C-alpha positions as a printed Julia matrix, in Angstrom:
368×3 Matrix{Float64}:
  11.9    20.96  -29.58
   8.25   20.58  -28.55
   4.77   21.86  -29.34
   4.73   24.13  -26.26
   4.44   27.87  -26.52
   5.99   30.41  -24.19
   3.01   30.67  -21.83
   2.97   26.95  -21.06
   6.74   26.78  -20.62
   6.67   29.79  -18.29
   3.79   28.27  -16.31
   5.77   25.06  -15.8
   8.88   26.94  -14.71
   7.01   29.17  -12.26
   4.9    26.37  -10.81
   8.04   24.33  -10.18
   9.64   27.37   -8.53
   6.56   27.95   -6.36
   6.81   24.44   -4.91
  10.6    24.29   -4.99
  10.78   21.25   -7.27
  12.97   20.53  -10.29
  10.33   19.73  -12.89
   6.69   20.58  -13.6
   4.69   19.65  -16.69
   1.22   20.85  -17.63
  -1.3    18.29  -18.88
  -4.94   18.0   -19.87
  -6.64   17.35  -16.51
  -6.18   16.14  -12.96
  -7.1    12.68  -14.19
  -4.42   13.0   -16.87
  -1.94   14.07  -14.18
  -2.56   10.88  -12.19
  -2.37    8.83  -15.4
   0.96   10.46  -16.28
   2.27    9.67  -12.79
   1.16    6.04  -12.82
   2.45    5.51  -16.35
   5.81    7.02  -15.43
   6.23    4.27  -12.83
   5.52    1.69  -15.57
   3.6    -0.97  -13.59
   3.29   -4.5   -14.89
  -0.19   -5.98  -15.34
  -1.49   -7.12  -11.97
   0.76   -4.86   -9.91
  -1.04   -3.3    -6.96
  -1.33    0.41   -6.24
  -2.59    1.35   -2.79
  -5.03    4.25   -2.84
  -7.93    5.74   -0.91
 -11.5     4.52   -0.72
 -12.81    8.11   -0.86
 -11.65    9.87   -4.0
 -12.68   11.06   -7.42
 -12.88    8.28   -9.99
 -10.33   10.18  -12.04
  -7.68    9.14   -9.53
  -8.57    5.45   -9.97
  -9.24    4.83  -13.67
  -5.6     5.65  -14.61
  -4.49    2.76  -12.41
  -6.8     0.39  -14.27
  -5.81    1.77  -17.68
  -2.2     0.89  -16.88
  -3.19   -2.69  -16.02
  -2.69   -2.29  -12.27
  -5.06   -3.06   -9.4
  -6.31   -0.36   -7.01
  -6.07   -1.58   -3.41
  -8.24    0.53   -1.15
  -7.0     1.78    2.21
  -9.18    2.86    5.1
  -9.41    6.51    6.12
  -9.31    8.71    9.18
 -13.01    9.19    9.99
 -12.61   12.93   10.63
 -10.29   14.05    7.81
 -11.32   11.31    5.34
  -7.63   10.98    4.46
  -5.6     7.77    4.41
  -3.08    7.18    7.19
   0.28    5.43    7.38
  -1.35    2.62    9.36
  -4.19    2.13    6.87
  -1.72    2.09    3.98
   0.57   -0.39    5.72
  -2.34   -2.79    6.16
  -2.7    -2.9     2.35
   0.91   -3.5     1.35
   1.98   -6.77   -0.27
   4.82   -8.13   -2.35
   2.86   -6.89   -5.39
   2.65   -3.25   -4.28
   4.08   -1.02   -7.02
   3.12    2.39   -5.64
   1.04    4.33   -3.13
  -1.34    7.12   -4.17
  -2.0     9.59   -1.35
  -4.95   11.96   -1.85
  -5.08   15.16    0.19
  -8.84   15.67    0.43
 -10.54   19.07    0.74
  -7.2    20.9     1.17
  -6.15   18.85    4.2
  -2.68   17.31    4.08
  -2.25   13.64    4.93
   0.27   12.64    7.63
   3.15   12.74    5.17
   6.08   12.26    7.55
   4.68    8.92    8.71
   3.6     7.88    5.22
   6.99    8.68    3.69
   8.82    6.87    6.49
   6.75    3.77    5.7
   7.15    4.09    1.93
  10.89    4.66    2.09
  11.39    1.69    4.42
   9.67   -0.5     1.81
  11.21    1.32   -1.19
   7.76    2.06   -2.61
   7.22    5.24   -4.67
   4.51    7.67   -3.56
   2.21    9.63   -5.87
   0.54   12.61   -4.21
  -2.89   13.63   -5.53
  -3.02   17.34   -4.65
  -5.99   18.24   -6.87
  -7.86   19.71   -3.89
  -4.84   20.91   -1.92
  -2.83   23.63   -3.69
  -0.24   25.07   -1.26
  -1.4    22.84    1.6
   1.41   21.9     3.96
   2.36   19.06    6.26
   5.08   19.83    8.82
   5.69   23.1     7.0
   6.35   21.43    3.62
   4.14   21.76    0.54
   2.12   18.71   -0.44
   3.22   17.39   -3.8
   6.87   17.64   -2.8
   7.06   14.7    -0.37
   6.42   11.88   -2.79
   8.04   10.74   -6.01
   5.47   12.6    -8.13
   2.87   15.24   -7.27
  -0.35   15.7    -9.25
  -2.53   18.82   -9.44
  -5.82   19.72  -11.13
  -6.83   23.05  -12.63
 -10.42   21.99  -13.27
 -12.98   24.77  -12.91
 -13.7    24.18   -9.21
 -10.12   24.15   -7.95
  -7.95   26.79   -6.2
  -6.61   27.86   -9.61
  -8.37   26.98  -12.83
  -8.05   26.7   -16.58
 -11.52   25.15  -16.97
  -9.84   21.78  -17.38
  -6.18   21.03  -16.87
  -3.53   19.49  -14.66
   0.11   19.7   -13.62
   2.6    17.02  -12.56
   5.78   17.7   -10.58
   8.85   15.67   -9.63
  12.45   15.93   -8.45
  13.36   12.64  -10.16
  14.96   13.33  -13.55
  14.3     9.89  -15.01
  10.63    9.91  -14.02
  10.26   13.5   -15.18
  11.53   12.4   -18.59
   8.9     9.63  -18.74
   6.21   12.07  -17.62
   7.13   14.52  -20.36
   7.09   11.74  -22.93
   3.76   10.29  -21.79
   2.11   13.71  -22.18
   3.53   13.93  -25.72
   2.74   10.53  -27.3
   6.18    9.36  -26.15
   7.8    11.31  -28.97
  11.37   12.26  -28.15
  11.31   15.98  -28.91
  14.86   17.28  -29.15
  16.48   13.84  -29.33
  19.07   13.15  -32.02
  16.92   10.34  -33.44
  13.43   10.82  -31.98
  10.88    8.03  -32.02
   7.64    7.06  -30.28
   9.29    5.13  -27.47
   6.34    3.47  -25.72
   2.55    3.36  -25.53
   1.21    6.74  -24.45
  -1.29    9.5   -25.18
  -1.56   13.16  -26.09
  -2.24   14.93  -22.79
  -0.95   18.38  -23.76
  -2.73   21.6   -22.85
  -3.3    24.46  -25.25
  -1.32   27.68  -25.13
  -4.54   29.48  -24.17
  -4.85   27.26  -21.08
  -1.21   27.92  -20.29
  -1.79   31.67  -20.39
  -4.86   31.41  -18.14
  -3.02   29.17  -15.67
  -0.1    31.58  -15.53
  -2.44   34.43  -14.6
  -4.15   32.22  -12.03
  -0.84   31.19  -10.49
  -0.04   34.84   -9.73
  -3.2    34.98   -7.56
  -2.87   31.57   -5.94
  -1.16   32.6    -2.72
  -3.73   35.33   -2.1
  -6.61   32.95   -2.86
  -5.29   30.43   -0.36
  -4.59   33.03    2.34
  -8.15   34.38    2.13
  -9.68   30.91    2.21
  -7.65   30.0     5.29
  -8.51   33.26    7.07
 -12.23   32.78    6.45
 -12.09   29.14    7.55
 -10.3    30.06   10.77
 -13.0    32.61   11.56
 -15.79   30.1    10.96
 -14.07   27.48   13.11
 -13.97   29.97   15.99
 -17.65   30.79   15.51
 -18.63   27.1    15.53
 -16.44   26.06   18.46
 -18.27   24.2    21.19
 -21.41   23.26   19.27
 -22.43   19.79   20.54
 -22.19   16.99   17.99
 -20.21   19.04   15.49
 -16.51   18.84   14.6
 -14.77   21.47   12.49
 -11.76   20.55   10.31
  -8.78   19.22   12.24
  -5.48   20.91   11.45
  -2.31   19.34   12.84
   0.56   21.45   14.22
   2.83   22.57   11.38
   0.11   21.9     8.81
  -1.73   24.34    6.55
  -5.23   23.34    5.42
  -6.13   25.26    2.24
  -9.89   24.56    2.21
 -11.0    23.46   -1.2
 -14.18   22.74    0.74
 -15.12   23.17    4.4
 -16.06   19.89    6.03
 -18.0    19.29    9.21
 -18.36   15.95   10.99
 -21.91   15.55   12.3
 -22.66   13.11   15.13
 -26.14   11.68   14.61
 -26.3    10.49   18.21
 -26.4    14.18   19.2
 -27.9    15.82   16.1
 -31.05   14.14   14.79
 -30.68   12.75   11.25
 -27.01   13.76   11.26
 -25.48   15.31    8.16
 -28.63   14.72    6.08
 -30.87   16.47    8.61
 -28.52   19.41    9.02
 -28.15   19.82    5.26
 -31.93   20.03    4.82
 -32.29   22.83    7.36
 -29.34   24.73    5.91
 -30.87   24.47    2.43
 -34.02   26.12    3.79
 -31.77   29.03    4.76
 -30.2    29.23    1.32
 -26.98   27.43    2.26
 -26.17   24.55   -0.06
 -24.05   21.63    1.12
 -23.17   18.05    0.23
 -24.05   15.62    3.02
 -22.01   12.41    2.76
 -19.83   13.98    0.03
 -19.69   11.4    -2.81
 -22.37    9.27   -1.09
 -20.51    5.98   -1.38
 -16.93    4.69   -1.48
 -15.38    4.56   -4.93
 -15.29    0.76   -4.88
 -19.1     0.66   -4.68
 -19.37    2.11   -8.19
 -20.25   -0.23  -11.05
 -16.78   -0.08  -12.58
 -15.57   -2.05   -9.53
 -18.7    -3.94   -8.59
 -19.29   -5.24  -12.14
 -15.67   -4.96  -13.34
 -16.58   -3.04  -16.45
 -13.26   -2.32  -18.11
 -12.08   -3.59  -21.51
 -14.91   -5.29  -23.38
 -16.02   -8.36  -21.44
 -12.49   -9.21  -20.3
 -12.74   -7.72  -16.77
  -9.02   -6.99  -17.14
  -7.07   -6.19  -14.99
  -9.37   -7.44  -12.21
  -8.74  -10.98  -13.49
  -5.16  -10.67  -12.21
  -6.08   -9.52   -8.71
  -5.75  -11.43   -5.47
  -9.28  -12.43   -4.32
  -8.98  -10.61   -1.0
  -8.24   -7.33   -2.8
 -11.62   -7.57   -4.55
 -13.54   -7.96   -1.28
 -15.39   -4.66   -1.16
 -17.72   -5.63    1.68
 -18.85   -3.01    4.17
 -17.34   -5.02    7.01
 -13.83   -4.45    5.63
 -14.22   -0.66    5.54
 -16.07    0.48    8.69
 -14.17    3.78    8.95
 -14.79    4.66    5.31
 -18.53    4.18    5.65
 -18.62    6.05    8.96
 -16.63    8.95    7.53
 -19.02    9.35    4.61
 -22.05    8.93    6.87
 -20.94   11.76    9.17
 -19.44   14.33    6.79
 -21.17   17.5     5.62
 -19.29   19.4     2.91
 -19.82   23.14    2.6
 -18.78   25.04   -0.54
 -15.89   27.4     0.08
 -14.18   30.29   -1.62
 -11.95   33.26   -0.97
 -14.72   35.84   -1.4
 -16.61   35.11    1.81
 -16.94   38.25    3.92
 -17.56   38.42    7.66
 -21.32   38.8     7.16
 -21.37   35.59    5.09
 -19.48   33.69    7.78
 -21.72   35.07   10.51
 -24.81   33.96    8.61
 -23.39   30.49    8.01
 -22.42   30.1    11.67
 -25.76   31.41   12.93
 -27.64   29.09   10.57
 -25.63   26.06   11.67
 -26.03   26.93   15.36
 -29.79   27.38   15.12
 -30.23   24.28   12.94
 -28.26   22.14   15.38
 -30.38   23.44   18.26
 -33.5    22.53   16.3
 -32.17   19.01   15.67
 -30.74   18.46   19.14
 -31.66   15.05   20.57
């Protein structure tokens, strides 16, 4: 009935059970997962999909490939996540969907976002690539929206080198997701056909086996990351000009990375200056994360899409294509202030103590 082997089928069943959802399907990457989700919603050319200004390009190109227009929402300057208010400011009569990205393992304010989306009858896609087992109000991310998307790329909480998973409780959308992963061929149907334009986004049975083994360790991986992050937050508490990750009541941050907000009015040269001193101590970091908002990349600035057509940008409302800095002050501030530390479940107390000591002494050295 399909090309799947037993490992991939078992992975899908167990991942769905882990999150408490009806359906899960493995696919080729996190980018593929977002593409599967967007395609399942079947937007018309020129439809708008609200998304975040700070995200991996792999969460944006699927929108363009399906002929829709990414509309960028502002972010919370500390978490770098979108908010219900920033999403609402982007909605129009052309809005087809909302993509919510849970950055760094930190859950967005899902209760407020879902209340907004449901009041407007707009489906929500959750990009959980960096947020396996993260929770908002006690509920797993990926289970609030219409579709949840996960990545098993080599740097994620669980990995198959490259890979992805999509989940949903909607039977009709799950059917379209399954089909889109499989060239829209109706495996198991009485008279199967290729029903609509789609791709081959399947994973191999080897990837399925690896993912299944990784899934068994996922809860332990997350618990150890959270425990280490909590210890570091306590060690860094009270350092002037420095904010540790904010975790709301009822939320679980699962720390794909550990992000600090650095106030350059207190700490000279801000995130850049602190990163340089930490590097001298052997601690690598990424000041300003991806350096610039996604819409500043050439694909958006020069509209490089299909040949010289600039499609689908040619269908967009002019105000949607205004990517000026003045429209996104919080996005630029968030990137300016953030310092991203690598994180994993193998940090021991001596590692955390060295990181904390290095940050403390570096901040003192840079104190204005």
